[in-house]
N, CA, C and O atoms as a printed pandas DataFrame, in Angstrom:
     atom_number atom_name residue_name chain_id  residue_number  x_coord  y_coord  z_coord
0              1         N          MET        A               1    0.862   -1.166    0.004
1              2        CA          MET        A               1    0.001    0.000   -0.002
2              3         C          MET        A               1    0.907    1.218   -0.022
3              4         O          MET        A               1    1.865    1.309    0.746
4              5         N          SER        A               2    0.592    2.155   -0.911
5              6        CA          SER        A               2    1.363    3.424   -0.950
6              7         C          SER        A               2    1.025    4.287    0.244
7              8         O          SER        A               2    0.006    4.073    0.901
8              9         N          ASN        A               3    1.871    5.263    0.529
9             10        CA          ASN        A               3    1.562    6.183    1.616
10            11         C          ASN        A               3    0.296    6.956    1.347
11            12         O          ASN        A               3   -0.467    7.221    2.277
12            13         N          GLN        A               4    0.047    7.326    0.115
13            14        CA          GLN        A               4   -1.169    8.066   -0.224
14            15         C          GLN        A               4   -2.386    7.160    0.082
15            16         O          GLN        A               4   -3.374    7.617    0.656
16            17         N          SER        A               5   -2.299    5.895   -0.302
17            18        CA          SER        A               5   -3.394    4.960    0.002
18            19         C          SER        A               5   -3.568    4.784    1.492
19            20         O          SER        A               5   -4.697    4.657    1.966
20            21         N          ALA        A               6   -2.482    4.772    2.245
21            22        CA          ALA        A               6   -2.572    4.655    3.696
22            23         C          ALA        A               6   -3.232    5.890    4.311
23            24         O          ALA        A               6   -4.038    5.791    5.236
24            25         N          ARG        A               7   -2.868    7.050    3.774
25            26        CA          ARG        A               7   -3.576    8.303    4.261
26            27         C          ARG        A               7   -5.062    8.244    3.962
27            28         O          ARG        A               7   -5.899    8.608    4.789
28            29         N          GLN        A               8   -5.373    7.773    2.750
29            30        CA          GLN        A               8   -6.801    7.685    2.375
30            31         C          GLN        A               8   -7.520    6.657    3.304
31            32         O          GLN        A               8   -8.653    6.889    3.725
32            33         N          ALA        A               9   -6.856    5.541    3.607
33            34        CA          ALA        A               9   -7.476    4.587    4.504
34            35         C          ALA        A               9   -7.758    5.221    5.897
35            36         O          ALA        A               9   -8.783    4.937    6.517
36            37         N          SER        A              10   -6.854    6.058    6.358
37            38        CA          SER        A              10   -7.031    6.774    7.620
38            39         C          SER        A              10   -8.305    7.620    7.583
39            40         O          SER        A              10   -9.074    7.658    8.544
40            41         N          ILE        A              11   -8.505    8.291    6.460
41            42        CA          ILE        A              11   -9.674    9.171    6.278
42            43         C          ILE        A              11  -10.951    8.297    6.255
43            44         O          ILE        A              11  -11.948    8.602    6.909
44            45         N          ARG        A              12  -10.877    7.211    5.481
45            46        CA          ARG        A              12  -12.049    6.355    5.327
46            47         C          ARG        A              12  -12.465    5.687    6.649
47            48         O          ARG        A              12  -13.644    5.411    6.872
48            49         N          THR        A              13  -11.488    5.437    7.509
49            50        CA          THR        A              13  -11.821    4.909    8.837
50            51         C          THR        A              13  -12.771    5.836    9.603
51            52         O          THR        A              13  -13.659    5.382   10.325
52            53         N          VAL        A              14  -12.565    7.121    9.431
53            54        CA          VAL        A              14  -13.368    8.129   10.147
54            55         C          VAL        A              14  -14.637    8.429    9.373
55            56         O          VAL        A              14  -15.693    8.545    9.996
56            57         N          THR        A              15  -14.602    8.562    8.053
57            58        CA          THR        A              15  -15.738    9.007    7.289
58            59         C          THR        A              15  -16.652    7.901    6.795
59            60         O          THR        A              15  -17.830    8.133    6.526
60            61         N          GLY        A              16  -16.100    6.687    6.677
61            62        CA          GLY        A              16  -16.884    5.620    6.122
62            63         C          GLY        A              16  -17.138    5.754    4.627
63            64         O          GLY        A              16  -18.024    5.098    4.080
64            65         N          THR        A              17  -16.380    6.581    3.988
65            66        CA          THR        A              17  -16.559    6.818    2.553
66            67         C          THR        A              17  -15.712    5.853    1.740
67            68         O          THR        A              17  -14.842    5.165    2.274
68            69         N          ALA        A              18  -15.977    5.814    0.450
69            70        CA          ALA        A              18  -15.227    4.966   -0.482
70            71         C          ALA        A              18  -15.125    5.621   -1.825
71            72         O          ALA        A              18  -15.369    5.002   -2.861
72            73         N          GLY        A              19  -14.747    6.936   -1.797
73            74        CA          GLY        A              19  -14.623    7.683   -3.033
74            75         C          GLY        A              19  -13.193    7.748   -3.478
75            76         O          GLY        A              19  -12.352    6.932   -3.098
76            77         N          THR        A              20  -12.938    8.753   -4.303
77            78        CA          THR        A              20  -11.551    9.007   -4.731
78            79         C          THR        A              20  -10.816    9.601   -3.524
79            80         O          THR        A              20  -11.437    9.914   -2.508
80            81         N          TYR        A              21   -9.507    9.754   -3.639
81            82        CA          TYR        A              21   -8.689   10.363   -2.604
82            83         C          TYR        A              21   -9.285   11.737   -2.207
83            84         O          TYR        A              21   -9.524   12.006   -1.030
84            85         N          ASN        A              22   -9.517   12.597   -3.227
85            86        CA          ASN        A              22  -10.052   13.914   -2.933
86            87         C          ASN        A              22  -11.458   13.857   -2.337
87            88         O          ASN        A              22  -11.766   14.597   -1.402
88            89         N          GLU        A              23  -12.297   12.998   -2.864
89            90        CA          GLU        A              23  -13.659   12.873   -2.344
90            91         C          GLU        A              23  -13.688   12.465   -0.882
91            92         O          GLU        A              23  -14.484   12.982   -0.098
92            93         N          ASP        A              24  -12.825   11.548   -0.527
93            94        CA          ASP        A              24  -12.719   11.126    0.873
94            95         C          ASP        A              24  -12.271   12.265    1.776
95            96         O          ASP        A              24  -12.830   12.464    2.855
96            97         N          TRP        A              25  -11.276   13.002    1.343
97            98        CA          TRP        A              25  -10.805   14.178    2.097
98            99         C          TRP        A              25  -11.935   15.199    2.206
99           100         O          TRP        A              25  -12.165   15.735    3.290
100          101         N          LEU        A              26  -12.642   15.480    1.121
101          102        CA          LEU        A              26  -13.725   16.451    1.193
102          103         C          LEU        A              26  -14.802   16.015    2.181
103          104         O          LEU        A              26  -15.371   16.844    2.891
104          105         N          ALA        A              27  -15.075   14.729    2.223
105          106        CA          ALA        A              27  -16.013   14.226    3.244
106          107         C          ALA        A              27  -15.532   14.494    4.644
107          108         O          ALA        A              27  -16.321   14.842    5.522
108          109         N          LEU        A              28  -14.220   14.333    4.865
109          110        CA          LEU        A              28  -13.639   14.637    6.189
110          111         C          LEU        A              28  -13.791   16.109    6.492
111          112         O          LEU        A              28  -14.206   16.478    7.591
112          113         N          PHE        A              29  -13.463   16.947    5.539
113          114        CA          PHE        A              29  -13.616   18.410    5.740
114          115         C          PHE        A              29  -15.070   18.747    6.081
115          116         O          PHE        A              29  -15.330   19.528    6.997
116          117         N          ASP        A              30  -16.005   18.163    5.351
117          118        CA          ASP        A              30  -17.432   18.409    5.611
118          119         C          ASP        A              30  -17.820   17.953    7.027
119          120         O          ASP        A              30  -18.562   18.638    7.731
120          121         N          SER        A              31  -17.301   16.779    7.426
121          122        CA          SER        A              31  -17.677   16.275    8.760
122          123         C          SER        A              31  -17.147   17.142    9.902
123          124         O          SER        A              31  -17.676   17.125   11.014
124          125         N          GLU        A              32  -16.085   17.901    9.600
125          126        CA          GLU        A              32  -15.535   18.808   10.606
126          127         C          GLU        A              32  -15.898   20.268   10.360
127          128         O          GLU        A              32  -15.297   21.173   10.940
128          129         N          SER        A              33  -16.891   20.490    9.492
129          130        CA          SER        A              33  -17.400   21.823    9.159
130          131         C          SER        A              33  -16.268   22.776    8.707
131          132         O          SER        A              33  -16.261   23.950    9.076
132          133         N          ILE        A              34  -15.346   22.277    7.932
133          134        CA          ILE        A              34  -14.316   23.100    7.333
134          135         C          ILE        A              34  -14.974   23.937    6.235
135          136         O          ILE        A              34  -15.674   23.394    5.380
136          137         N          ALA        A              35  -14.756   25.243    6.253
137          138        CA          ALA        A              35  -15.415   26.147    5.283
138          139         C          ALA        A              35  -15.199   25.701    3.853
139          140         O          ALA        A              35  -14.192   25.082    3.508
140          141         N          ALA        A              36  -16.199   26.044    3.018
141          142        CA          ALA        A              36  -16.134   25.737    1.610
142          143         C          ALA        A              36  -14.980   26.461    0.944
143          144         O          ALA        A              36  -14.575   27.536    1.385
144          145         N          GLY        A              37  -14.464   25.885   -0.091
145          146        CA          GLY        A              37  -13.350   26.478   -0.814
146          147         C          GLY        A              37  -12.725   25.392   -1.701
147          148         O          GLY        A              37  -13.293   24.316   -1.888
148          149         N          THR        A              38  -11.563   25.700   -2.230
149          150        CA          THR        A              38  -10.887   24.693   -3.020
150          151         C          THR        A              38  -10.339   23.583   -2.105
151          152         O          THR        A              38  -10.254   23.739   -0.887
152          153         N          PHE        A              39   -9.979   22.488   -2.724
153          154        CA          PHE        A              39   -9.400   21.400   -1.930
154          155         C          PHE        A              39   -8.229   21.892   -1.092
155          156         O          PHE        A              39   -8.179   21.654    0.114
156          157         N          ASN        A              40   -7.267   22.592   -1.746
157          158        CA          ASN        A              40   -6.083   23.063   -1.031
158          159         C          ASN        A              40   -6.388   24.051    0.074
159          160         O          ASN        A              40   -5.745   24.031    1.123
160          161         N          GLU        A              41   -7.390   24.938   -0.158
161          162        CA          GLU        A              41   -7.799   25.880    0.897
162          163         C          GLU        A              41   -8.372   25.134    2.093
163          164         O          GLU        A              41   -8.083   25.476    3.239
164          165         N          ARG        A              42   -9.179   24.122    1.828
165          166        CA          ARG        A              42   -9.773   23.367    2.923
166          167         C          ARG        A              42   -8.737   22.508    3.631
167          168         O          ARG        A              42   -8.783   22.368    4.853
168          169         N          LEU        A              43   -7.792   21.924    2.873
169          170        CA          LEU        A              43   -6.719   21.145    3.514
170          171         C          LEU        A              43   -5.876   22.040    4.392
171          172         O          LEU        A              43   -5.471   21.630    5.480
172          173         N          LEU        A              44   -5.603   23.256    3.946
173          174        CA          LEU        A              44   -4.835   24.191    4.742
174          175         C          LEU        A              44   -5.546   24.465    6.053
175          176         O          LEU        A              44   -4.930   24.431    7.118
176          177         N          LEU        A              45   -6.849   24.738    5.979
177          178        CA          LEU        A              45   -7.623   25.000    7.233
178          179         C          LEU        A              45   -7.623   23.810    8.158
179          180         O          LEU        A              45   -7.488   23.950    9.373
180          181         N          TRP        A              46   -7.776   22.642    7.579
181          182        CA          TRP        A              46   -7.767   21.423    8.419
182          183         C          TRP        A              46   -6.399   21.222    9.099
183          184         O          TRP        A              46   -6.340   20.881   10.280
184          185         N          LEU        A              47   -5.325   21.430    8.370
185          186        CA          LEU        A              47   -3.997   21.286    8.908
186          187         C          LEU        A              47   -3.739   22.364    9.973
187          188         O          LEU        A              47   -3.142   22.067   11.008
188          189         N          GLU        A              48   -4.171   23.585    9.742
189          190        CA          GLU        A              48   -3.983   24.654   10.739
190          191         C          GLU        A              48   -4.684   24.242   12.053
191          192         O          GLU        A              48   -4.150   24.473   13.137
192          193         N          GLY        A              49   -5.868   23.638   11.951
193          194        CA          GLY        A              49   -6.529   23.191   13.150
194          195         C          GLY        A              49   -5.826   22.061   13.852
195          196         O          GLY        A              49   -5.793   22.008   15.082
196          197         N          ARG        A              50   -5.269   21.163   13.086
197          198        CA          ARG        A              50   -4.518   20.051   13.671
198          199         C          ARG        A              50   -3.183   20.486   14.224
199          200         O          ARG        A              50   -2.768   20.018   15.285
200          201         N          ASN        A              51   -2.522   21.352   13.539
201          202        CA          ASN        A              51   -1.202   21.827   13.984
202          203         C          ASN        A              51   -1.268   22.896   15.033
203          204         O          ASN        A              51   -0.292   23.125   15.747
204          205         N          GLY        A              52   -2.422   23.569   15.145
205          206        CA          GLY        A              52   -2.550   24.689   16.091
206          207         C          GLY        A              52   -1.754   25.895   15.687
207          208         O          GLY        A              52   -1.407   26.709   16.542
208          209         N          THR        A              53   -1.449   26.046   14.411
209          210        CA          THR        A              53   -0.693   27.220   13.926
210          211         C          THR        A              53   -1.285   27.773   12.679
211          212         O          THR        A              53   -1.943   27.064   11.918
212          213         N          THR        A              54   -1.061   29.020   12.468
213          214        CA          THR        A              54   -1.455   29.707   11.203
214          215         C          THR        A              54   -0.253   30.438   10.673
215          216         O          THR        A              54    0.775   30.538   11.343
216          217         N          GLY        A              55   -0.380   30.943    9.480
217          218        CA          GLY        A              55    0.706   31.751    8.883
218          219         C          GLY        A              55    1.731   30.961    8.094
219          220         O          GLY        A              55    2.707   31.518    7.591
220          221         N          LEU        A              56    1.507   29.664    7.987
221          222        CA          LEU        A              56    2.397   28.839    7.124
222          223         C          LEU        A              56    1.727   28.572    5.808
223          224         O          LEU        A              56    0.503   28.654    5.708
224          225         N          THR        A              57    2.497   28.257    4.799
225          226        CA          THR        A              57    1.960   27.866    3.542
226          227         C          THR        A              57    1.398   26.459    3.672
227          228         O          THR        A              57    1.623   25.803    4.689
228          229         N          LEU        A              58    0.664   25.975    2.657
229          230        CA          LEU        A              58    0.162   24.631    2.662
230          231         C          LEU        A              58    1.292   23.634    2.834
231          232         O          LEU        A              58    1.185   22.710    3.640
232          233         N          ASP        A              59    2.386   23.812    2.077
233          234        CA          ASP        A              59    3.478   22.897    2.194
234          235         C          ASP        A              59    4.145   22.931    3.570
235          236         O          ASP        A              59    4.615   21.908    4.066
236          237         N          GLY        A              60    4.180   24.087    4.162
237          238        CA          GLY        A              60    4.706   24.247    5.544
238          239         C          GLY        A              60    3.823   23.516    6.530
239          240         O          GLY        A              60    4.321   22.838    7.428
240          241         N          GLN        A              61    2.496   23.648    6.371
241          242        CA          GLN        A              61    1.592   22.949    7.267
242          243         C          GLN        A              61    1.646   21.444    7.110
243          244         O          GLN        A              61    1.588   20.699    8.088
244          245         N          LYS        A              62    1.759   21.001    5.849
245          246        CA          LYS        A              62    1.899   19.566    5.606
246          247         C          LYS        A              62    3.173   19.022    6.233
247          248         O          LYS        A              62    3.162   17.943    6.826
248          249         N          ALA        A              63    4.247   19.744    6.109
249          250        CA          ALA        A              63    5.509   19.327    6.737
250          251         C          ALA        A              63    5.389   19.283    8.240
251          252         O          ALA        A              63    5.849   18.330    8.869
252          253         N          ALA        A              64    4.781   20.293    8.830
253          254        CA          ALA        A              64    4.640   20.350   10.282
254          255         C          ALA        A              64    3.807   19.165   10.799
255          256         O          ALA        A              64    4.138   18.552   11.814
256          257         N          PHE        A              65    2.713   18.856   10.070
257          258        CA          PHE        A              65    1.845   17.761   10.435
258          259         C          PHE        A              65    2.617   16.459   10.366
259          260         O          PHE        A              65    2.550   15.657   11.298
260          261         N          ALA        A              66    3.345   16.230    9.294
261          262        CA          ALA        A              66    4.118   15.043    9.108
262          263         C          ALA        A              66    5.121   14.854   10.214
263          264         O          ALA        A              66    5.238   13.764   10.775
264          265         N          ILE        A              67    5.850   15.912   10.536
265          266        CA          ILE        A              67    6.820   15.851   11.608
266          267         C          ILE        A              67    6.174   15.510   12.948
267          268         O          ILE        A              67    6.712   14.710   13.714
268          269         N          ALA        A              68    5.027   16.113   13.229
269          270        CA          ALA        A              68    4.281   15.781   14.453
270          271         C          ALA        A              68    3.859   14.333   14.470
271          272         O          ALA        A              68    3.703   13.745   15.540
272          273         N          GLU        A              69    3.674   13.754   13.317
273          274        CA          GLU        A              69    3.293   12.331   13.223
274          275         C          GLU        A              69    4.506   11.404   13.203
275          276         O          GLU        A              69    4.355   10.185   13.110
276          277         N          GLY        A              70    5.733   11.989   13.292
277          278        CA          GLY        A              70    6.925   11.162   13.433
278          279         C          GLY        A              70    7.611   10.779   12.136
279          280         O          GLY        A              70    8.431    9.861   12.111
280          281         N          VAL        A              71    7.272   11.497   11.030
281          282        CA          VAL        A              71    7.967   11.208    9.778
282          283         C          VAL        A              71    8.558   12.517    9.218
283          284         O          VAL        A              71    8.243   13.607    9.695
284          285         N          ASP        A              72    9.403   12.384    8.215
285          286        CA          ASP        A              72   10.129   13.535    7.721
286          287         C          ASP        A              72    9.368   14.436    6.759
287          288         O          ASP        A              72    9.693   15.617    6.639
288          289         N          SER        A              73    8.344   13.893    6.061
289          290        CA          SER        A              73    7.643   14.736    5.077
290          291         C          SER        A              73    6.235   14.173    4.870
291          292         O          SER        A              73    5.931   13.051    5.273
292          293         N          TRP        A              74    5.381   14.986    4.228
293          294        CA          TRP        A              74    4.018   14.573    3.891
294          295         C          TRP        A              74    4.028   13.313    3.050
295          296         O          TRP        A              74    3.189   12.432    3.238
296          297         N          ASN        A              75    4.983   13.218    2.110
297          298        CA          ASN        A              75    5.078   12.028    1.268
298          299         C          ASN        A              75    5.409   10.796    2.045
299          300         O          ASN        A              75    5.058    9.695    1.620
300          301         N          ASP        A              76    6.073   10.930    3.173
301          302        CA          ASP        A              76    6.425    9.799    4.039
302          303         C          ASP        A              76    5.251    9.402    4.976
303          304         O          ASP        A              76    5.250    8.324    5.571
304          305         N          LEU        A              77    4.278   10.291    5.080
305          306        CA          LEU        A              77    3.126   10.047    6.017
306          307         C          LEU        A              77    2.229    8.966    5.461
307          308         O          LEU        A              77    1.711    9.077    4.350
308          309         N          GLY        A              78    2.050    7.916    6.248
309          310        CA          GLY        A              78    1.114    6.862    5.921
310          311         C          GLY        A              78   -0.157    7.030    6.726
311          312         O          GLY        A              78   -0.831    8.056    6.636
312          313         N          THR        A              79   -0.480    6.021    7.510
313          314        CA          THR        A              79   -1.647    6.079    8.331
314          315         C          THR        A              79   -1.485    7.031    9.502
315          316         O          THR        A              79   -0.388    7.230   10.023
316          317         N          PHE        A              80   -2.594    7.605    9.897
317          318        CA          PHE        A              80   -2.607    8.520   11.047
318          319         C          PHE        A              80   -4.034    8.553   11.577
319          320         O          PHE        A              80   -4.969    8.100   10.917
320          321         N          ASP        A              81   -4.182    9.094   12.774
321          322        CA          ASP        A              81   -5.496    9.222   13.370
322          323         C          ASP        A              81   -6.209   10.443   12.796
323          324         O          ASP        A              81   -5.826   11.570   13.111
324          325         N          ALA        A              82   -7.207   10.260   11.984
325          326        CA          ALA        A              82   -7.943   11.341   11.362
326          327         C          ALA        A              82   -9.161   11.774   12.145
327          328         O          ALA        A              82   -9.934   12.629   11.714
328          329         N          SER        A              83   -9.315   11.158   13.315
329          330        CA          SER        A              83  -10.494   11.512   14.136
330          331         C          SER        A              83  -10.435   12.975   14.524
331          332         O          SER        A              83   -9.348   13.527   14.696
332          333         N          PRO        A              84  -11.605   13.621   14.665
333          334        CA          PRO        A              84  -11.618   15.019   15.078
334          335         C          PRO        A              84  -10.950   15.195   16.441
335          336         O          PRO        A              84  -11.062   14.329   17.309
336          337         N          PRO        A              85  -10.273   16.290   16.620
337          338        CA          PRO        A              85   -9.667   16.546   17.949
338          339         C          PRO        A              85  -10.773   16.791   18.987
339          340         O          PRO        A              85  -11.850   17.266   18.626
340          341         N          PRO        A              86  -10.535   16.485   20.235
341          342        CA          PRO        A              86  -11.560   16.742   21.242
342          343         C          PRO        A              86  -11.832   18.229   21.353
343          344         O          PRO        A              86  -10.955   19.063   21.126
344          345         N          PRO        A              87  -13.077   18.541   21.709
345          346        CA          PRO        A              87  -13.449   19.982   21.791
346          347         C          PRO        A              87  -12.689   20.725   22.899
347          348         O          PRO        A              87  -12.890   21.924   23.089
């Protein structure tokens, strides 16, 4: 399984969806009431919420998330807990 497929499996565990990679992510964004926008805009907002930081580029947020998950880069990121953070 590729790392992208592993990320998608992480999303599907939470959403119960079986769409394309982007469709599954969009379902995750919807489930967490991430504002409408492009895929990248919504991913950035989701990552900002997970990382607890703003002011980084999308690539910067992806790198920060990956490092917090214990890997060197977004491309190295496989499975992770996609459950919503506690309130």
